[in-house]
C-alpha positions as CSV (number, residue, x, y, z in Angstrom):
1,X,-27.4,-17.9,-1.7
2,X,-27.6,-14.2,-1.1
3,X,-24.0,-13.8,-2.2
4,X,-24.8,-15.6,-5.5
5,X,-27.9,-13.4,-6.1
6,X,-25.9,-10.2,-5.5
7,X,-23.3,-11.4,-8.1
8,X,-26.0,-12.2,-10.6
9,X,-27.6,-8.8,-10.2
10,X,-24.3,-7.0,-10.6
11,X,-23.5,-9.1,-13.7
12,X,-26.8,-8.2,-15.4
13,X,-26.8,-4.5,-14.5
14,X,-25.2,-2.1,-17.1
15,X,-22.0,-0.4,-16.0
16,X,-23.5,3.1,-16.3
17,X,-26.3,2.2,-13.8
18,X,-23.8,0.7,-11.4
19,X,-21.7,3.9,-11.6
20,X,-24.7,6.1,-11.1
21,X,-25.7,3.9,-8.1
22,X,-22.3,4.4,-6.4
23,X,-22.4,8.1,-7.2
24,X,-25.8,8.5,-5.6
25,X,-24.7,6.6,-2.5
26,X,-21.7,8.9,-2.0
27,X,-23.7,12.0,-2.6
28,X,-26.4,11.1,-0.1
29,X,-23.8,10.0,2.4
30,X,-22.0,13.4,2.1
31,X,-25.3,15.2,2.3
32,X,-26.4,13.2,5.4
33,X,-23.1,13.9,7.2
34,X,-22.9,17.5,6.2
35,X,-20.1,17.3,3.6
36,X,-17.4,16.7,6.3
37,X,-14.5,16.6,3.8
38,X,-14.4,20.4,3.9
39,X,-13.3,20.7,7.5
40,X,-9.6,19.6,7.6
41,X,-6.5,19.4,5.4
42,X,-7.1,16.2,3.4
43,X,-4.2,14.3,1.9
44,X,-4.9,11.6,-0.8
45,X,-2.2,9.0,-1.4
46,X,-2.3,6.8,-4.5
47,X,-0.1,4.4,-6.4
48,X,0.3,0.7,-7.0
49,X,2.4,-0.1,-4.0
50,X,3.6,1.7,-0.8
51,X,0.5,3.6,0.0
52,X,0.1,2.3,3.5
53,X,3.8,2.9,4.4
54,X,3.6,6.5,3.1
55,X,0.4,7.1,5.0
56,X,1.8,5.8,8.3
57,X,5.1,7.7,7.8
58,X,3.3,10.9,7.2
59,X,1.0,10.3,10.2
60,X,4.1,9.8,12.3
61,X,5.7,13.1,11.0
62,X,2.5,15.1,11.7
63,X,2.0,13.6,15.2
64,X,5.7,14.4,15.9
65,X,4.7,18.1,15.2
66,X,1.8,17.8,17.7
67,X,-1.0,17.6,15.1
68,X,-4.2,15.7,15.5
69,X,-4.7,13.3,12.6
70,X,-7.2,10.8,11.2
71,X,-6.2,8.1,8.8
72,X,-7.8,5.4,6.6
73,X,-5.5,2.8,5.0
74,X,-5.4,-0.9,4.2
75,X,-4.1,-1.8,7.7
76,X,-6.2,0.4,10.0
77,X,-8.5,3.3,10.6
78,X,-7.5,6.0,13.1
79,X,-9.3,9.1,14.5
80,X,-7.2,11.0,17.0
81,X,-6.1,8.5,19.7
82,X,-8.5,5.8,18.6
83,X,-7.3,3.2,16.2
84,X,-8.9,-0.1,14.9
85,X,-8.0,-2.7,12.3
86,X,-9.2,-2.6,8.7
87,X,-10.7,-6.1,8.3
88,X,-12.9,-5.2,5.4
89,X,-10.5,-6.5,2.6
90,X,-10.9,-3.0,1.1
91,X,-8.2,-0.3,1.1
92,X,-10.7,2.4,0.4
93,X,-14.1,1.4,1.9
94,X,-17.3,2.0,0.0
95,X,-20.9,2.7,0.9
96,X,-21.2,5.5,3.4
97,X,-18.0,4.5,5.3
98,X,-15.7,7.3,4.3
99,X,-18.2,10.1,4.7
100,X,-19.1,8.7,8.2
101,X,-15.4,8.5,8.9
102,X,-14.8,12.1,7.9
103,X,-17.7,13.2,10.0
104,X,-16.3,11.6,13.2
105,X,-12.9,13.0,12.4
106,X,-14.5,16.4,12.2
107,X,-16.2,15.8,15.6
108,X,-12.8,15.0,17.1
109,X,-11.3,18.2,15.6
110,X,-8.7,16.3,13.5
111,X,-6.6,18.9,11.6
112,X,-5.2,16.5,9.0
113,X,-6.9,13.5,7.3
114,X,-4.8,11.0,5.4
115,X,-6.6,8.7,2.9
116,X,-5.3,5.9,0.8
117,X,-7.0,6.3,-2.6
118,X,-7.4,3.3,-5.0
119,X,-8.4,3.1,-8.6
120,X,-11.4,0.9,-7.6
121,X,-12.4,3.5,-5.0
122,X,-12.2,6.3,-7.6
123,X,-14.1,4.2,-10.2
124,X,-16.9,3.9,-7.6
125,X,-16.8,7.6,-6.8
126,X,-15.7,7.2,-3.2
127,X,-13.4,10.2,-3.6
128,X,-16.3,12.5,-4.6
129,X,-17.4,15.3,-2.2
130,X,-14.1,15.2,-0.4
131,X,-12.0,18.4,-0.9
132,X,-8.5,17.0,-1.3
133,X,-5.7,19.5,-0.6
134,X,-2.8,17.3,-1.4
135,X,-2.6,14.5,-4.0
136,X,0.4,12.2,-4.0
137,X,1.6,9.6,-6.5
138,X,4.1,7.0,-5.3
139,X,4.4,4.9,-8.4
140,X,2.3,3.2,-11.1
141,X,2.5,-0.3,-12.4
142,X,-0.2,-2.6,-14.0
143,X,-2.7,-3.9,-11.4
144,X,-6.4,-4.6,-11.4
145,X,-6.5,-4.0,-15.1
146,X,-9.6,-6.3,-15.5
147,X,-11.5,-3.5,-13.8
148,X,-10.3,-1.0,-16.3
149,X,-11.1,-2.8,-19.6
150,X,-7.7,-4.5,-19.4
151,X,-6.1,-1.1,-20.3
152,X,-3.1,0.4,-18.4
153,X,-4.0,3.8,-19.9
154,X,-7.5,3.6,-18.4
155,X,-6.1,2.5,-15.1
156,X,-3.8,5.5,-15.1
157,X,-6.6,7.9,-16.2
158,X,-8.7,6.6,-13.2
159,X,-5.8,7.4,-10.8
160,X,-5.5,10.9,-12.4
161,X,-9.0,11.8,-11.3
162,X,-7.6,12.2,-7.7
163,X,-5.3,14.9,-9.0
164,X,-8.2,16.5,-11.0
165,X,-10.0,16.9,-7.6
166,X,-7.4,19.5,-6.6
167,X,-9.1,22.0,-8.9
168,X,-11.8,22.8,-6.3
169,X,-12.6,25.5,-3.9
170,X,-9.7,26.5,-1.6
171,X,-10.3,26.2,2.2
172,X,-9.6,28.6,4.9
173,X,-8.2,26.9,8.0
174,X,-7.1,28.2,11.4
175,X,-3.3,28.1,11.7
176,X,-1.3,28.6,14.9
177,X,2.3,29.9,15.1
178,X,4.3,32.5,17.0
179,X,2.0,35.2,15.9
180,X,-1.0,33.5,17.4
181,X,-3.9,31.9,15.6
182,X,-5.3,33.2,12.3
183,X,-7.0,31.9,9.2
184,X,-5.1,31.2,6.0
185,X,-5.8,29.6,2.6
186,X,-4.8,26.0,2.3
187,X,-2.8,25.5,-0.9
188,X,-3.6,22.8,-3.4
189,X,-0.5,20.6,-3.8
190,X,0.5,17.7,-6.0
191,X,3.4,15.4,-5.1
192,X,4.7,13.1,-7.8
193,X,7.5,10.5,-8.2
194,X,9.6,11.9,-11.0
195,X,11.3,8.6,-11.5
196,X,8.0,7.0,-12.6
197,X,7.3,6.8,-16.3
198,X,3.7,8.2,-15.8
199,X,4.9,11.3,-13.8
200,X,4.1,13.8,-16.6
201,X,0.4,12.7,-16.8
202,X,-0.1,13.6,-13.2
203,X,1.9,16.8,-13.3
204,X,-0.3,18.0,-16.2
205,X,-3.1,18.5,-13.7
206,X,-3.5,21.9,-12.1
207,X,-2.0,22.5,-8.6
208,X,-0.9,25.7,-6.9
209,X,2.3,24.0,-6.0
210,X,3.9,20.9,-7.6
211,X,6.5,18.9,-5.7
212,X,8.6,16.2,-7.2
213,X,10.7,13.5,-5.5
214,X,13.2,11.1,-6.9
215,X,16.5,9.4,-6.3
216,X,18.5,10.1,-9.4
217,X,16.5,12.7,-11.5
218,X,18.0,16.2,-12.2
219,X,15.1,17.9,-14.0
220,X,13.9,20.7,-11.6
221,X,11.9,22.5,-14.3
222,X,8.8,20.3,-14.1
223,X,8.1,21.1,-10.4
224,X,8.3,24.0,-8.0
225,X,10.2,22.0,-5.4
226,X,12.4,18.9,-5.8
227,X,13.0,16.4,-2.9
228,X,16.1,14.4,-3.8
229,X,18.7,13.0,-1.3
230,X,22.3,14.1,-1.9
231,X,23.3,10.5,-1.2
232,X,21.8,7.4,0.3
233,X,22.6,3.9,1.3
234,X,20.4,0.8,1.5
235,X,21.5,-2.1,3.7
236,X,20.1,-4.9,5.9
237,X,20.1,-2.4,8.8
238,X,17.9,0.0,7.0
239,X,18.2,3.2,4.8
240,X,20.5,6.1,5.4
241,X,20.2,9.4,3.5
242,X,21.4,12.9,3.5
243,X,18.6,15.4,2.7
244,X,18.2,19.2,3.4
245,X,21.5,19.2,5.3
246,X,20.4,16.5,7.7
247,X,21.7,12.9,8.1
248,X,18.7,10.6,8.4
249,X,18.3,6.9,9.2
250,X,15.3,4.6,8.8
251,X,15.1,1.1,10.0
252,X,13.0,0.2,7.0
253,X,14.5,-2.5,4.8
254,X,14.6,-2.7,1.0
255,X,15.4,-0.1,-1.6
256,X,11.7,0.2,-2.5
257,X,11.1,1.8,0.8
258,X,13.4,4.7,-0.2
259,X,10.6,6.0,-2.6
260,X,8.1,5.6,0.2
261,X,10.2,7.6,2.6
262,X,10.9,10.4,0.0
263,X,7.2,10.6,-0.8
264,X,6.2,11.0,2.8
265,X,9.0,13.6,3.3
266,X,7.8,15.5,0.3
267,X,4.2,15.7,1.6
268,X,5.5,16.7,5.0
269,X,7.5,19.5,3.5
270,X,4.5,20.7,1.7
271,X,2.7,20.9,5.0
272,X,5.6,22.7,6.7
273,X,6.6,19.9,9.0
274,X,10.1,20.8,10.4
275,X,12.9,18.5,9.2
276,X,13.8,17.8,12.8
277,X,10.4,16.3,13.4
278,X,10.8,14.2,10.2
279,X,14.3,13.0,11.2
280,X,13.3,12.0,14.7
281,X,10.1,10.1,13.8
282,X,11.7,8.5,10.8
283,X,14.4,6.9,13.0
284,X,11.7,5.5,15.3
285,X,9.4,4.1,12.6
286,X,10.4,0.5,12.3
287,X,7.9,-0.7,9.8
288,X,4.3,-2.0,9.5
289,X,2.8,-5.4,10.3
290,X,3.1,-7.7,7.4
291,X,5.5,-5.5,5.4
292,X,8.9,-7.1,5.4
293,X,8.1,-8.1,9.0
294,X,10.6,-10.5,10.5
295,X,9.2,-13.2,12.7
296,X,11.3,-14.2,15.7
297,X,12.3,-17.8,15.2
298,X,14.8,-18.6,17.9
299,X,16.7,-20.4,15.1
300,X,19.7,-19.6,12.9
301,X,17.5,-18.7,9.9
302,X,15.2,-15.8,9.1
303,X,11.5,-15.8,8.4
304,X,9.8,-12.7,6.9
305,X,6.1,-12.0,6.0
306,X,5.4,-9.5,3.3
307,X,2.3,-8.3,1.5
308,X,4.0,-8.5,-2.0
309,X,1.2,-9.4,-4.4
310,X,2.3,-8.0,-7.7
311,X,5.4,-9.0,-9.8
312,X,7.2,-5.7,-9.2
313,X,6.6,-5.8,-5.5
314,X,7.7,-9.4,-5.3
315,X,10.8,-8.5,-7.2
316,X,11.6,-5.6,-4.9
317,X,11.3,-7.9,-1.8
318,X,13.2,-10.9,-3.2
319,X,16.0,-8.8,-4.8
320,X,16.5,-7.0,-1.4
321,X,16.6,-10.2,0.6
322,X,18.9,-11.9,-1.9
323,X,21.5,-9.3,-1.1
324,X,21.2,-10.2,2.6
325,X,22.0,-13.9,2.0
326,X,25.3,-15.3,3.3
327,X,27.4,-17.5,1.1
328,X,25.9,-20.9,0.4
329,X,22.6,-19.9,2.1
330,X,19.3,-20.0,0.2
331,X,16.3,-17.9,-0.3
332,X,13.0,-19.8,0.0
333,X,9.8,-18.2,-1.2
334,X,6.1,-19.1,-0.5
335,X,3.8,-17.4,-3.0
336,X,0.4,-17.7,-4.6
337,X,-2.1,-15.3,-6.3
338,X,-5.5,-13.9,-5.6
339,X,-8.6,-15.4,-7.3
340,X,-11.9,-13.8,-8.1
341,X,-10.7,-13.1,-11.7
342,X,-8.3,-10.5,-10.5
343,X,-5.1,-9.8,-12.5
344,X,-4.8,-13.2,-14.1
345,X,-2.0,-11.9,-16.2
346,X,0.3,-11.5,-13.2
347,X,0.1,-15.2,-12.1
348,X,2.8,-16.6,-14.4
349,X,4.7,-13.3,-14.0
350,X,4.9,-13.8,-10.3
351,X,6.3,-17.3,-10.8
352,X,8.8,-16.0,-13.3
353,X,10.1,-13.4,-10.8
354,X,10.4,-16.0,-8.1
355,X,12.7,-18.1,-10.3
356,X,15.0,-15.1,-10.8
357,X,15.8,-14.7,-7.1
358,X,14.7,-17.8,-5.1
359,X,16.5,-21.1,-4.6
360,X,13.3,-22.9,-3.5
361,X,9.8,-22.0,-4.5
362,X,6.5,-23.3,-2.9
363,X,3.3,-22.3,-4.6
364,X,0.2,-22.4,-2.3
365,X,-3.3,-21.1,-1.8
366,X,-3.9,-17.4,-1.1
367,X,-7.4,-15.9,-1.5
368,X,-9.1,-18.0,-4.1
369,X,-12.6,-16.5,-3.8
370,X,-14.8,-18.5,-6.2
371,X,-12.0,-19.8,-8.4
372,X,-10.4,-23.3,-8.1
373,X,-7.3,-22.8,-5.9
374,X,-5.4,-25.5,-7.8
375,X,-6.0,-23.7,-11.1
376,X,-4.6,-20.5,-9.7
377,X,-1.6,-22.3,-8.4
378,X,-1.0,-23.9,-11.8
379,X,-1.2,-20.5,-13.5
380,X,1.6,-19.3,-11.2
381,X,3.6,-22.5,-11.8
382,X,3.6,-21.7,-15.6
383,X,6.1,-18.8,-15.0
384,X,8.3,-21.0,-12.8
385,X,8.4,-23.9,-15.3
386,X,9.5,-21.5,-18.1
387,X,12.9,-21.5,-16.5
388,X,13.0,-25.3,-16.2
389,X,12.4,-25.3,-12.5
390,X,9.8,-27.4,-10.7
391,X,8.2,-25.7,-7.8
392,X,6.5,-27.5,-4.9
393,X,2.7,-27.3,-5.1
394,X,1.1,-27.4,-1.7
395,X,-2.5,-26.2,-1.6
396,X,-2.9,-26.2,2.1
397,X,-1.2,-22.9,3.2
398,X,-0.3,-24.1,6.7
399,X,1.3,-27.3,5.3
400,X,3.2,-25.1,2.8
401,X,4.6,-23.0,5.7
402,X,5.4,-26.1,7.7
403,X,7.3,-27.6,4.7
404,X,9.3,-24.5,4.1
405,X,10.3,-24.2,7.8
406,X,11.5,-27.8,7.8
407,X,13.7,-27.1,4.8
408,X,15.4,-24.0,6.3
409,X,19.1,-24.4,7.2
410,X,21.6,-22.0,8.9
411,X,21.7,-18.6,7.2
412,X,18.6,-19.2,5.0
413,X,15.8,-16.7,4.5
414,X,12.2,-17.7,4.1
415,X,9.8,-15.1,2.8
416,X,6.0,-15.7,2.8
417,X,4.3,-13.4,0.4
418,X,0.8,-12.3,-0.6
419,X,-1.1,-11.8,2.6
420,X,1.1,-9.8,4.9
421,X,-0.8,-9.1,8.2
422,X,-4.3,-9.9,6.7
423,X,-6.5,-11.6,9.3
424,X,-8.6,-13.7,6.9
425,X,-8.7,-15.8,3.8
426,X,-11.6,-15.4,1.3
427,X,-12.9,-18.6,-0.2
428,X,-15.9,-19.7,-2.2
429,X,-19.2,-17.8,-1.8
430,X,-17.5,-14.9,-0.1
431,X,-16.8,-16.9,3.0
432,X,-14.0,-15.5,5.2
433,X,-11.8,-17.9,7.1
434,X,-9.7,-16.5,10.0
435,X,-6.0,-16.6,8.9
436,X,-2.7,-14.8,9.9
437,X,0.6,-15.9,8.3
438,X,2.5,-14.6,11.2
439,X,0.5,-16.6,13.8
440,X,0.7,-19.7,11.7
441,X,4.6,-19.4,11.4
442,X,4.8,-19.1,15.2
443,X,2.5,-22.1,15.8
444,X,4.4,-24.2,13.3
445,X,7.8,-23.2,14.8
446,X,6.5,-24.2,18.2
447,X,5.3,-27.5,16.8
448,X,8.6,-28.2,15.2
449,X,10.5,-27.5,18.5
450,X,8.3,-30.1,20.3
451,X,8.9,-32.6,17.5
């Protein structure tokens, strides 16, 4: 009942009043906690996909250099040695959370703070009263457009507001090196993917130093520094690249992770992290929970869980796995789409992408919120049926996983997309049901062995 009342109030309140409400919340939170965003080097990472991977990579690079960090991303929160899961279903938490988080990071003397920044968070002013020193763009594709008047331009413009925050007062921070400890100004730096079509919009914002990263671009005139590998190779064993005279290896799979790696390296270079520390920690970083995570099956087929929840991310995952298939083996995909009125346009697009790469497709329930799960599934199926294929429709997600596992043969790859390592499923009236794709896979494999 309370959930329904909240939804009604929100629906009846004008947008400008909701915006003002969020701004006031952030302001009073910052005031209460003493504007804690001014006491460390703050890095904001934005983009449609890859934010968590970049944040975790950068954190690993900084820790390899002996720096104390704090981090907020879609997987976890971290302050110094303490880390706890993000079970809020929000990448960039609202209310007073971030200001309180920054306050505790300050108390623990964290030198660097890494924040994932989302368009919804910016729209609700959660980035305000935080003095960002580095703003990074990984990529930009259509997502959550219904929250931006169904306009990609407005979505992009919202993201740009993070880069506009660089035009603020410069900090003086204590720096230690061979000469001892002294105070120096922290530069305002932007890091942008030059391969992205929206790159120039973000480069147009002021920054003391602009760094670009890319795989194939050659235009150095737009930036002060270009991070581009001399060569690279993507395989089922990971990614190898030659950069700054160093041969580097990452166990991360999928060509899409190359951009994530380059973005993290570009930020690290802007913070003067030695290339040796980058190389060492990159080789040890074997991925994140629920991101191309392979589940041990004890069988002669592979099962992976991935967070892919947009057409482009699904394509990146499936195209990468398709290359790993042995002859006569098949790629099986379980997919769905989020409810709550979010990104309805992408549902048939997800289905269409699946038909391009997958030999078998099972459409199932994901996070329906207040929508009819079956209707969401049917929307996804539209994209599959356009290619004259008939997907299996199994609303019960556990049953869908069980069915897919039963159909796996030698050399096959099963990929379960949409939820990654999430620990819950959100259904009607905001109810949250405990759920973990990885746990369910292990339970069903165990059950099949007994059978």
